[in-house]
KEKETI-313512 format. One record per residue: residue in three letters; z, x, y of N, C-alpha, C, O, CB in turn. Coordinates in steps of 0.1 Angstrom, whole numbers, plus 5000, padded with zeros to 4 digits. Each point is the difference from the previous one (the first is absolute). Glycine has a CB too. Layout:
residues N
ALAZXYZXYZXYZXYZXY...
This chain:
residues 257
MET350382808469499349925011498849944993499350064992501550095027VAL498949724985498949934994499249945011500449975011500949984968ASP497450015018499249935009500049864997500749954991497950255012GLY500549725004500049854999499649954987500349894997499150115026THR500050084968499649954987501250004990500049944990497750155014GLU503449985000501150014991501349975008501050074998497850104987GLU501249745024501149975008501249974991499949914991498750005028PRO502650154984501149994991500949885003499849935010500250314987GLY500949734994501149915003499549865005499349934992502150275013PRO499049775007499849865004498649965004499749885001502650135007PHE496850094995498749965004499149944989500150044988500150145029PRO499049724986499249944990498950094996499450075008501149715001ARG499250234978498950084995498749945004499949885001501550204980ARG497650015022498749955005498950084994500250124996500949795025ARG497750044979498850074996499650105010499550114997499849694989SER500750165027499650085011501050115003501249974998497449845011ALA501050304996500950105005500649985013500950065005497850104982THR500849735020500449975014500649865000499749924992498650245018VAL502549825001500649865002499349955013500250065011502050004977ARG497149835012499449955011501049935009500849924996497150044991VAL502150085026500849935010499149985013499150085002503150024989ASP498149805016499249975012500850025013499549965011499249884976SER502450225012500850035012501150104996500450014989499149765022ALA501150305000501150084997501249924995500850054993498450115025GLU500949724987501149914997499949964985501149994993499049925030GLU498750074972499949974986500350124991500649984989497649855017ALA501550294998500350124993501650014999500550034989497450095019GLN502849865003501450004999500649894992501050024992499050085031ALA499349784977500549894992499950044985500849964992498449875025TYR499750244979499850044986501250094996500549984989497050015014LEU502950105006501150094996501349935000500950024991497950175019ASP501449714999501249925000500149914987501149974995498950035030ALA498849954971500049914988500350064987500549934991497849945021TYR501550264987500350084988500950125002499550114999498249814992PRO503550055012500950115003500550074987499949944990500949945031PRO499650254981500550074988501449944996500649935009498150284997PRO501849814982501349954996501150055010500150125002499149874974GLY501649925029501250035007499750055015500950055006500050014973GLY498049915027499850045013498649975006499349914995502350275001ALA498049905014498749985006499250134999500650114999500349705016TRP497850184986499250125001500250075013500149945011498249954974GLN501750245015500050085012498650075001499650074990502949975008ILE496949955013498650055002500250155004500650035011498449744996GLU500550324985500150145003498850065007500150115006501449914974GLY497449925018498750055006498949904999500049924991500850315004ARG498249795014498849924999498850095003500150105007501149695001LEU497750184985498850085002498849905000499749934990501350274998LEU498249805023498949915001498850084994499750115005501249775016VAL498450064970498950074993498749915000500149884998501650234987ARG497249955019498749944999499550014986499850124995499849925030ALA500049854969499550014986498649925000500049884997502450144993GLY496650055014498749935001500049905011500350045012499349994964SER500149845021500049905010501449945002500249925009497550034986ARG503350104998501449955000500950095007499750125001499949754978THR501550085027501150085005501249964993500449894998498550125024GLU501850104973501349984993501150065007499950105007498849904972ASP502549935020501250055005500950044988500549914993499449955029HIS500350274976500850044988501450025005500350085008497850044981VAL502849805006501449995004500950064989500049954989499649855025THR501150304990501050074990501349935002500650005011498150224990LEU501949734988501249935000501150084992499750074991499149715011ALA502450205003501250064992501049904998500349915008499250315002ALA501249794978501149914997500950094991499750114997499049675005ALA502550164994500950074992499450054987500450104995501449775015GLY497250064984499450034988498950105001499450044989501349745003GLY498950265019498950095002499049965011500449935009499950134967GLN498549985022498949985010498949924994499849984988500850235024ALA498649734998498849934996499050015011500450025012500949824973VAL497450145013499050005010499249874998499649974989500350285012VAL500049675010499249885000498850035009500150045011501949814985ARG496850124998498850015008499549875005499549924992499950284994PHE500849775027499649885006498650015005499650105006502749855001ASP496949954989498649995006500149925013500349885000498650124977VAL501050075034500249955014498749995007500049995013502350104988THR496649904992498650005006499949895010499450025011499750084969SER501449785018499849895008500650015014499649945009500449934971PHE501050235022500650015013500250155004500750035010500449754987ALA498250314996500250145003499650055013500550095006499249944970GLY499349905030499550035013500949955011499650015012498150004979GLY503449935006500949945010500349864995499849964989499250175030ALA501649794990500449874996498849924998499050005008503150015005PRO497849914975498849924997499849895011501049955005499450104971ALA498449935027499749895010500449874994499749974988498450165021ALA502649794999500549874995498849914998499249975009503050065003PRO497749914976498949914998500149875009501149975004498750124972ALA499149845026500149885008501049904994500749935008496950114999VAL502449954980500949904994500750084988499350044991499349755016ASP502750234993500650074990501549954998500950085003497550125001PRO501849674993501449964998500650074988499450024990500149765021SER501850244990500750064989500249904989499849885002501450285013LEU499249884973500349914990501149905004500049884998499450294985ASP501649895024501149915006499449905009500549895001501150304997GLY497449855010499449915010499349884992500149895004499650305013LEU499649854973499349894992501049914994499849875000498350294995MET503049895000501049914994500749915010500349894998500050294984ARG499949885030500649925011499149895004500449895003500950315005VAL497449834994499049905004500049884989500049895004498650295008ALA501449864976500049904989501249915000499949884999498850284987ALA502549905016501249935001500049905012500449894998500850304990ASP498449865023500049915012499049894999500349885003500350325011PHE498249834980499049894998500549904990499849885003498450285002ALA502449884984500549904991501149915006500149884997499350284984ARG501449915027501149925006499549895010500649905001500950314997GLU497449825008499449915010499149894993499549915007500650275010ASN499649844970499049914994500549954987499950074990498250065021GLY502349754989500349934987501550024996500750065008497049974985PRO502749914996501450014996500450154997499250084994500649694996HIS501350275015500450145000501550014995500949945006497550125013HIS501850024970501350034996500750105009499450115002499949834973PRO501950045029500650105009500350134994500250105007500949715004GLY498950204976500150134993498850074997500050104993502049814998SER496850055014498750064997500050145005500450035011498549754991LEU500650314989500050145003498650064996499650004989502950025007ALA496850025015498650054997500150134992500850095004498449805017ARG500050124969499950134992498750065003499249965008502349954974PHE498150205010498950085004498749934997499849934990501650275005PRO497649825014498749944998499250064989500150124997499949835027VAL499149964970499150054990498649955003499949895007501950124975PRO497150055014498749955003499849864994500449984989498750265013SER500349675005499849874995498950004990498950065001501849845021ALA499650044966499049984990499049895003498949994993502750104990THR498749835027499149885003499250025013498949955000502849914988TYR498950205021499450025014499750145003500950085003500349725005PRO497650254990499650145003500450045014499849925010498350064973GLY502450145018500350055013501449955006500350025011497350004993ARG503149914987501349955004501150064991499750054989499249735019VAL502450204996501150044992500949874999500049925009499950334998GLU500949754983501049894998501450055000500350104993498049774994VAL502550075021501450045001500949904993500149885005499550245017PRO501149914967500849904993501449995008500550105004498449954974LEU501549835023501349975006501049964990500249894996498750035025ALA501950184974501049984990501249935007500149995012499250214975ILE501749755005501149935005501350084998500350044988498649745007LEU501850265016501250074999501249905001500149925009498950285002ALA501849804978501149905000501250054992499950104993498449725008VAL502850115001501250034993500349894990500149885004500850265016ASP499349894967500449904990501250054993500050104993497649835004ARG503549995004501250034993500550145004500550074991498949774990GLY500550205031500550125005499050124998500450115004501949804992ARG496650074998499050114997498849985009499349905000501550114976ARG499050105032498950005009498750054993500150104994501549945026GLY497449884980498850034993498749965007500049925009501450074970LEU497550065015498749965005499449914990500050034988499750195025TYR499749684991499449904991498549995003499550045011502649834989ALA497150084990498650005000499549935013500649905004499350114971PRO498950045030499549945013499649854998499649964990499650265016ALA501149715005499549865001498749995007499249914997503150015003ARG497450185009498849995008499450145001500650104998500349705015ILE497850204991499350135004499349985013499649885003500150184972VAL500150055032499349995013498850094998500150124996501949835018VAL496850014991498850084999499750055014500049935010499149934971LEU500750275020499750075012498750084999499650044990502949985015THR496850005007498950095000500650144999501150035003497449815011PHE500650254981500450144999498950095005498949994995502749964986PRO498750155028501450045004500549935012501150035004498350194987ALA499949685015500449955013501349924999500850005009496949994997GLY502649954982501349934999500049865006501049955004500150274995GLU497749725003499949865006500349904989499450014989499050075029PRO502549824984500349904990498749914998499349965009503150044998VAL497449984980498949914996500549874995499449895002499250314992GLY502449804998500649884995501250034991500450114998497449795002VAL502949994997501250014992500049894989499549895003501850215017GLY499249934968499949904990501150034989500850105002496849865002GLU502549954986501050024990499550124991498950034998501749725002PHE500450324995499850114991499449944987500549894995501450255015PRO497149924983499449954988501149974989500850094997497150035009GLY502149764990500949964989501449955005500849964992498150204994PHE501349855027501349955006500249854997499149925003500850265015ASN501249784977500349864998501349965008501150044996497849984980PRO500949905034501249975008501049914993501250005004497350015015ASP501149934970500949924992500950094991501049954995497449865005ALA501250314998500850104992500750105009499650115002498849864978TRP502749985027500750085009501350044995500749914995498149985024PRO501750234983499350115007499050074991499949984988502250055025PRO496950044994499050074992500750124993501250035002497049915015PRO501050124974500650114991500650115009499550045010498949914972ARG502850105013500750115006499350134996499750034989502549845012LEU497550215010499350134997500950124999499650104994498549805018GLY503150084993501050124999500950005011499949925010498450214978ASP502649965012501150015010499350055013499050065001502849994982TRP498949925028499750055014501250055006501049935001497149915001PRO502050285003498950105000499550044986500849994991500150105031PRO497949964976499550034987500850124994500550095008497249834999PRO502550084980500850114994499550145003500750105001499849754981GLY498150165021499450135002500450075013499750115002498549814984VAL502450005024500350065013501550015001500550065010497449845000VAL502950044981501450015001500550144999499750074991500549704999GLY500550285020500550145000499050105005500350125000501149814982ALA497450025023499050105005500450065013499650125002498749754986GLY502550075020500350055013498949965010498949994997502550204993PRO499049805023499049965010498950095002498849965002503049935009VAL498450244989498950105002499049994988498849995003502750165010ARG499049854975499049994989499349874999498849994998502750174990LEU499249735015499449875000498949995010498949954997503349954995ALA498150155020499050005011498850084996498849965002502950015015GLY498550144976498950094995499249934990498850015000502650195005MET499249734985499349934990499249895006498849984996503150074988VAL498649875026499249905006498850055007498949954999503249915003ALA498150255006498950055008499050074991498849985003502850065016ARG498850034971499050064991499249894992498850014999502750204999PHE499249694997499349894994499049935009498949974996503249994990ALA498350025027499149935009498850085002498949955001503149955010GLY498150244990498850085002499149994988498849985002502550175012CYS499249864974499249994988499449864998498849994997502650194992TRP499449725014499549864997498949965010499149934996503250014995ARG497950115021498949965010498750074996498949935001502850045017ARG498350154978498850074996499449934987498849984999502050245011LEU500049744981499649934988499449865004498949974995502850154991LEU498949815023499549875004498650025007499149924997503349995006THR497550195005498850025008498950034990498849955001502550145018ALA498950004971499050034990499649884992498849984998502150265001ARG500149684997499649894991499349895008499049954994503050104992VAL498449925026499349905008498650045003499149925000503150015009ALA497650204993498750055003499250034988498850045001502150065020GLU499649874967499450034987499550155000498950034996500449735002ALA501650335006499850145001501050074991500849944993498250045030ASP500950154978501050094992500350125009499250035009499949894968TYR501950165019500250125007500750104991500649954990499649935032PRO499850254980500450104990501449984995500350034989498150125021ASP502549804999501550004997500449864994501149984998499350195020ARG498649754979500349864996500949994988501049934999496950005011ALA501850154979500749994988501550055002500949944995497050104992ASP502250075020501450055003500849905008501149974998498050275001GLU500249715012500849915009500249864993501049945003498050185017GLY500149844971500349884993501250014991500849915000496850045001ALA502550164992501250024992501350015008501049954996497550174987GLU501449965028501250025008500449865007501249975000498150275004ALA499749695001500349875006500749904990500949935004497250115013ARG501349964971500649914990501550044997500849914998496950054992ALA502550175009501450044998500949975011501249954998497950244988LEU500549835026500849965012500249855001501149955003498150255009LEU499849724985500149865000501049954990500749915003496950085004GLY502550084982501049974990501450025004500949954994497450104989ARG501950035028501350025005500349915012501149965002498850284990LEU499049735016500249925012500049854998500449935009498550255003ASP500749784976500049864996500949984988500250094992497549885018PRO502849914987500649974988499050014988498849995002502949865010PRO498850164976499150024988499049894999498850034996503150094993GLY498449765013499149894998498949995010499049924998502849964992MET498250195021499049995011498750054996499049965005502850065012GLY498250084974498750064995499149904994498850005002502450214994GLY499449694997499249904993499449905011498949954998502550074982ILE499249975031499549925011498750065006499049935002503449995003TYR497750214998498850075005498949994990498849985004502650175010ARG498949884973499050004990499349864999498849994998502450194990ARG499649715013499549874999499049975012499049934998503150004990LEU498350125024499149975011498650074999499049945004503150045010ASN497950144980498750074999500150094988500350125002499349865023PRO500149974963500150094988499050125000500450114996500349694991ASP498150185019499150115001500550115009499850124996498349715000PHE502550145015500650105009501050084992500150125002499549745018TRP501350074973501050074992499550104990500550114998501049695006ARG497450154989499450094990499350125007500050114995499649694990TRP499950185027499450115008501150105004499750124999498549725010LEU502950114994501250095004500450084987500350125002500549725016GLU499150104971500550074988498950094994500250094992501249725003GLY497450185011498850084994500050145005499150084997499749715002
């Protein structure tokens, strides 16, 4: 049996002994995102532990290969359901707003697909959502480099403007191909694991965006930055990482730090 500092098998290694989650649903998403080989985790027991100012949920798991214990940091909602903030759109909500705004403003490619927001390098307190192009070429379904980006306030998600992606050349069509769609990293994952990966990524990414936009930091940032980049590498085609880095190189270096 091991604790959070030596999580076996599928769990990402981390510096912290605990895994930050902001809801019971995110804790379950974490377990779904990293199943043991050949099956799913079975929860054998839970123990709520007070650790100074923090509250931890120690979850004992069982699988064919043995047992594991994951220590979730549940401080943010341990006293009950967290109070809903006045404005708290999900990542999916931000992406949906961006796609709708782009569709209503200016030339719009019917295959435009909103990808994940990154902090704006130009407009403080804003995020930028790249609109990649989903298309089929000679029978191969793929994702192509964005033609446009949408700027939103954060966290409110109010549209500020839409423009061409930096370096986009309408005379050089189609734009560069980023990889197959669905991405290779999700092929064969199954619906439960895929949903877990998306939900866990969304929890980490939102905390990272909040910290970066506020020019702040938090204890789990290094662990969550590494985990989010790994999940992003599965949820997007290989070439999409360069798109995020191009939008904000400093943010990407911060994630890697």
